[in-house]
C-alpha positions in Angstrom: 14.2 -23.8 -13.2 13.3 -22.3 -16.6 9.8 -21.6 -15.2 11.2 -19.2 -12.5 10.9 -15.6 -13.7 11.7 -13.9 -10.4 14.3 -15.1 -7.9 15.2 -13.1 -4.8 18.1 -14.1 -2.5 18.8 -12.5 0.8 17.5 -9.1 -0.3 17.9 -6.1 2.0 17.4 -2.4 1.7 18.8 0.1 4.2 18.0 3.7 4.6 19.8 6.4 6.6 17.5 8.8 8.4 18.8 12.0 9.9 22.0 12.1 7.7 22.8 15.2 5.9 23.3 14.8 2.2 25.2 17.4 0.1 25.0 17.3 -3.7 28.2 19.4 -4.2 31.3 20.1 -2.1 34.5 21.9 -2.2 38.0 20.9 -0.9 37.3 23.2 2.1 34.0 21.4 2.8 35.8 18.0 2.6 38.5 19.2 5.1 35.9 20.5 7.5 33.9 17.3 7.4 37.1 15.3 8.0 38.0 17.4 11.0 34.5 17.1 12.5 34.6 13.4 12.0 37.9 13.2 13.9 36.6 15.3 16.7 33.4 13.1 17.1 35.6 10.1 17.2 37.7 11.6 20.0 34.6 12.4 21.9 33.3 8.9 21.5 30.3 10.0 19.4 31.2 8.1 16.3 31.0 9.2 12.7 27.3 8.4 12.4 26.1 10.7 15.1 22.6 12.0 14.3 21.9 9.2 11.8 19.5 6.3 12.2 19.6 3.2 10.1 16.4 1.6 9.1 16.1 -1.7 7.2 13.0 -1.4 4.9 13.7 -5.0 3.8 15.8 -7.7 5.5 16.8 -11.2 4.3 14.0 -11.7 1.8 14.3 -14.9 -0.3 11.6 -16.3 -2.6 10.9 -17.5 -6.1 8.0 -16.8 -8.4 7.2 -19.0 -11.4 5.8 -18.0 -14.8 2.0 -17.4 -14.6 1.8 -17.1 -10.8 -0.2 -14.2 -9.3 1.3 -13.2 -5.9 -0.3 -10.9 -3.4 1.8 -8.9 -1.0 0.0 -7.6 2.1 1.1 -6.1 5.4 0.9 -2.9 7.5 2.2 0.5 6.4 6.0 0.6 6.5 6.3 -3.2 6.1 8.5 -2.8 2.9 5.9 -3.8 0.2 6.5 -0.8 -2.0 10.2 -0.9 -1.5 10.3 -4.5 -2.8 8.4 -3.5 -5.9 10.7 -0.6 -6.5 13.8 -2.9 -6.3 12.2 -5.4 -8.7 11.3 -2.5 -11.1 14.9 -1.2 -11.0 13.7 2.1 -9.5 16.1 1.7 -6.6 19.0 -0.7 -5.8 19.2 -3.1 -2.9 21.8 -2.7 -0.2 22.5 -6.4 0.0 21.3 -9.5 -1.8 20.2 -10.0 -5.4 17.0 -10.1 -7.5 16.9 -11.9 -10.9 14.1 -11.1 -13.2 13.6 -13.0 -16.5 11.2 -11.3 -18.8 9.8 -7.9 -19.8 8.5 -6.0 -16.7 5.6 -3.5 -16.6 5.3 -1.5 -13.4 2.5 0.6 -11.9 4.0 2.2 -8.8 3.4 5.7 -7.6 1.2 7.9 -9.8 3.1 9.2 -12.8 6.2 7.0 -12.4 7.7 6.5 -15.8 6.0 9.5 -17.4 7.8 12.5 -18.7 5.7 15.5 -17.5 6.4 17.7 -20.6 5.3 15.0 -23.1 1.7 14.4 -24.1 -0.3 11.3 -23.3 0.3 10.1 -26.8 4.1 10.6 -26.6 4.3 8.9 -23.2 2.5 5.8 -24.6 5.3 5.4 -27.2 8.0 6.3 -24.6 6.8 3.6 -22.2 6.5 1.1 -25.0 10.0 1.8 -26.1 11.3 1.3 -22.6 9.6 -2.1 -22.5 11.4 -3.0 -25.7 8.5 -2.9 -28.1 8.6 -1.8 -31.7 6.6 1.1 -33.0 4.4 -1.3 -35.0 3.6 -3.3 -31.8 2.7 -0.1 -30.0 0.5 1.1 -32.9 -1.3 -2.2 -32.7 -2.3 -1.7 -29.1 -2.7 2.1 -29.2 -6.5 2.3 -29.7 -7.1 -0.3 -27.0 -5.0 1.8 -24.5 -6.9 5.0 -25.3 -10.3 3.3 -25.1 -9.5 1.7 -21.8 -8.0 4.9 -20.2 -10.9 7.1 -21.3 -8.7 10.1 -21.8 -9.0 10.6 -25.6 -10.0 14.2 -25.3 -6.6 14.9 -23.5 -4.4 12.7 -25.6 -2.3 15.5 -26.9 -2.1 17.4 -23.6 1.1 17.3 -21.6 0.7 14.9 -18.7 1.9 17.5 -16.2 -1.6 19.0 -16.6 -3.4 15.7 -15.9 -5.2 15.0 -12.6 -3.9 12.1 -10.4 -6.9 10.1 -11.7 -6.0 10.7 -15.3 -2.4 9.8 -14.6 -3.5 6.5 -13.1 -5.9 5.7 -15.9 -3.3 6.1 -18.5 -0.5 4.5 -16.5 -2.6 1.4 -15.8 -3.8 1.1 -19.3 -0.2 1.3 -20.7 1.1 -1.3 -18.2 -1.8 -3.7 -18.8 -2.0 -3.5 -22.6 1.6 -3.4 -23.7 1.9 -7.1 -22.8 4.7 -7.2 -20.2 5.6 -10.7 -19.2 5.7 -9.6 -15.5 3.3 -6.9 -14.1 4.1 -5.2 -10.8 1.2 -3.2 -9.3 1.2 -1.1 -6.2 -1.8 0.3 -4.2 -2.0 3.1 -6.8 -5.3 1.8 -8.0 -6.9 3.4 -4.9 -6.5 6.8 -6.7 -9.3 6.1 -9.3 -13.0 6.2 -8.9 -14.9 3.0 -8.0 -16.1 2.2 -11.5 -12.6 2.5 -13.0 -11.1 0.4 -10.1 -13.5 -2.4 -10.9 -12.5 -2.1 -14.6 -8.8 -2.3 -13.7 -9.3 -5.3 -11.5 -11.2 -7.1 -14.2 -8.3 -6.4 -16.6 -5.8 -7.7 -14.0 -7.8 -10.9 -13.7 -7.7 -11.3 -17.4 -4.0 -10.6 -17.5 -3.5 -13.3 -14.8 -5.5 -15.9 -16.7 -3.4 -15.2 -19.8 -0.4 -16.8 -18.0 1.5 -13.6 -17.2 3.2 -13.2 -13.9 1.6 -10.5 -11.5 2.8 -9.1 -8.2 0.1 -7.1 -6.6 0.4 -5.0 -3.4 -2.9 -3.9 -1.8 -4.6 -3.3 1.5 -7.9 -4.6 -0.1 -8.0 -8.1 1.2 -11.0 -9.0 -0.8 -9.2 -8.2 -4.1 -6.1 -10.0 -3.0 -8.1 -13.1 -2.4 -10.0 -12.8 -5.6 -6.9 -12.4 -7.8 -4.0 -14.2 -6.1 -3.4 -17.8 -5.5 -0.4 -17.2 -3.2 0.4 -14.3 -0.8 3.2 -13.0 1.4 2.7 -11.1 4.7 5.5 -8.6 5.2 6.1 -7.0 8.5 9.2 -4.8 9.4 10.8 -5.8 6.1 10.6 -9.6 6.6 8.2 -12.3 5.4 6.2 -13.3 8.4 3.8 -15.7 6.6 3.5 -17.1 3.1 1.3 -19.7 1.4 -2.2 -19.9 0.1 -3.8 -16.5 0.1 -6.7 -17.4 2.4 -4.3 -18.7 5.1 -2.1 -15.6 4.9 -5.1 -13.2 5.1 -6.4 -15.1 8.0 -3.1 -14.8 9.8 -3.0 -11.0 9.2 -6.5 -10.5 10.6 -5.8 -12.6 13.7 -2.5 -10.7 14.4 -4.1 -7.2 14.2 -4.8 -5.9 17.7 -7.5 -3.1 17.7 -7.4 -0.2 20.1 -10.1 2.2 21.1 -8.4 5.3 19.8 -6.6 5.7 16.5 -4.3 8.7 15.8 -4.6 9.8 12.2 -1.8 12.3 11.8 0.7 9.7 10.6 -1.7 8.0 8.2 -0.5 8.0 4.6 -3.7 6.4 3.1 -5.5 9.7 2.8 -6.7 12.0 0.0 -8.3 15.5 0.0 -7.4 19.1 -0.5 -6.0 19.4 3.1 -8.0 22.4 4.1 -9.1 20.5 7.2 -7.5 17.4 8.7 -8.9 14.4 10.6 -6.8 14.1 13.8 -8.1 11.0 15.6 -10.8 8.5 15.7 -12.3 6.9 18.9 -14.6 3.9 18.8 -16.3 2.4 21.9 -19.4 0.7 23.1 -21.9 2.3 25.4 -22.3 -1.1 27.1 -20.8 -1.7 30.6 -17.2 -2.7 30.2 -16.9 -1.2 26.8 -17.3 -4.5 24.9 -18.8 -4.2 21.4 -21.2 -7.0 20.8 -24.2 -7.6 18.5 -26.8 -5.3 19.8 -24.4 -2.7 21.2 -24.6 1.0 20.4 -21.4 2.6 19.1 -20.0 5.9 20.2 -17.7 7.3 17.6 -15.7 10.5 18.4 -13.8 12.2 15.5 -11.3 15.0 16.2 -10.4 17.5 13.5 -8.5 20.7 13.0 -8.3 23.5 10.4 -6.9 26.9 10.1 -10.3 28.4 9.5 -13.8 27.6 10.7 -15.2 24.5 8.9 -18.2 25.6 6.8 -21.0 23.2 5.9 -19.2 20.1 7.5 -20.0 16.6 6.4 -18.6 13.7 8.4 -18.8 10.3 6.8 -18.0 7.1 8.7 -18.0 3.9 6.5 -18.0 0.5 8.2 -16.8 -2.4 6.2 -16.0 -6.1 6.9 -12.7 -8.0 6.8 -12.9 -8.3 3.0 -13.5 -4.6 2.6 -17.2 -5.1 1.8 -19.2 -2.1 2.9 -21.8 -2.8 5.7 -23.3 0.6 6.5 -22.5 4.3 6.5 -22.9 7.0 9.1 -23.4 10.5 7.7 -24.4 13.6 9.6 -26.2 15.1 6.5 -28.6 12.1 6.7 -29.8 12.9 10.2 -28.7 16.5 11.0 -27.3 17.5 14.3 -24.3 19.6 13.4 -24.2 23.4 12.9 -23.4 25.0 9.5 -20.0 26.1 10.8 -17.6 24.4 13.2 -14.7 26.0 15.1 -11.3 25.6 13.6 -10.4 22.8 16.0 -12.6 20.4 17.9 -14.4 17.0 17.9 -17.8 15.6 17.0 -19.6 12.6 18.3 -21.8 10.1 16.6 -24.0 7.7 18.7 -25.7 4.8 16.8 -28.7 2.7 17.4 -28.0 -0.9 18.2 -25.7 -2.5 15.6 -26.9 -6.0 14.9 -23.7 -7.3 13.4 -22.4 -10.8 13.4 -19.2 -11.5 15.4 -16.0 -10.5 13.7 -13.7 -7.6 12.9 -15.0 -4.4 11.2 -12.9 -1.7 9.7 -13.6 2.1 9.5 -13.0 4.7 6.8 -13.5 8.3 7.8 -14.1 11.4 5.6 -14.5 15.1 6.2 -16.1 17.3 3.5 -16.6 21.1 3.5 -19.7 21.5 1.5 -19.2 19.0 -1.4 -15.4 19.3 -1.4 -13.4 16.5 0.2 -11.1 18.1 2.7 -9.7 14.8 4.1 -10.4 11.1 3.7 -8.5 8.4 5.6 -9.1 4.8 4.5 -8.6 2.0 7.0 -8.5 4.5 9.8 -9.4 2.1 12.6 -11.0 -1.2 13.6 -13.3 -2.8 16.1 -14.3 -6.3 17.0 -17.8 -7.5 17.5 -17.7 -10.1 20.3 -19.8 -13.3 20.4 -21.8 -12.6 23.5 -24.6 -10.8 21.8 -28.0 -9.5 23.0 -30.0 -12.2 21.3 -30.2 -14.5 24.3 -28.2 -17.2 22.5 -24.6 -18.1 22.0 -25.5 -19.7 18.6 -24.7 -16.6 16.5 -23.8 -17.1 12.9 -20.2 -16.3 11.9 -19.2 -13.4 9.7 -18.6 -15.6 6.7 -22.2 -16.6 6.8 -23.9 -13.2 7.2 -22.9 -9.6 7.9 -25.8 -8.5 10.1 -28.7 -9.8 12.1 -32.3 -8.8 12.4 -34.5 -8.8 15.4 -37.3 -11.3 14.7 -39.8 -13.7 16.2 -41.0 -17.2 15.5 -44.3 -19.0 16.4 -46.3 -22.0 15.5 -49.4 -21.3 13.5 -52.4 -23.0 15.1 -54.9 -24.5 12.7 
């Protein structure tokens, strides 16, 4: 039992949606509310009329031992971030308990734990003090933190002037280098550029091999499999599957049901200045029956909207495999076809040549740029499945874990 550093028992978190919250009130306000409550009760409406209860987490129980690296995966709204916030003491559970034995370092939303008026230097010492470290211990790690974060030129600038990327660099560097016994990391790593993400993942791998406990929330299944020995699949606030990471990832992929049209308005995994928005993504095959197979041509329709005409539009569609490895990119600037200015609202269509992909699921990221400025980017915007009945005249097609794509080719016997 001494090796258990996190123990969760029957944990639940409930939120009220639609309820009106008032920070201050007078005696008159209290009397009016009491009278309204009585009237609703007489009318049979109940005291919670207009409110909806949502359980972000429900009946969660698990243990995590010292040195384990646990991956937490699941769709948006599954409760992954809520769980980390409870373990980080950012929010309190409605029911149940969570015991944590050890010093906790958290990397949740960008800027969590920073004081905006303090400089980067001052926030390093503030975070270290919160973790219970002495000034001498922080001094010992200070140079490593700055070197890793690559923000030495802005060290004495208040962090309220930092970009989201600079926030993330400093926050991750602090969390990783101040030697917490337990490290909680949310999907915030997606904020950084690709080179720094790779650097962070390398550091996380090193932290894990040093015997510290890590809880890692991510939609990047390749990273989850590379770093985590064990994983949970959360859905609607409950653990649907747990066990070896490869088994849990496989269960998630098999349970996802693709559709031909994906509405993007409610997507939260997006970045950009918001001057134009991606509204929907439609993916279909030009083959009879609409089945996407190896050798099919894809028809991709992207709807967008903006308050003004979209000048110098660039639409980028990135196709990746189940492990988030890029396969190919579709970009109108590569081939032309769109005018220099688009109307404020409309849609564009991309028609591909035959896609010679191996059978399996593919995912899609979509991006809209105005000139060289990113207006909107939605990661994991949609999916499509490549079926086994391909155009190669054979049912003996290699699986996705063997190769990503196929090439048309011929064989013959050389005659001597």
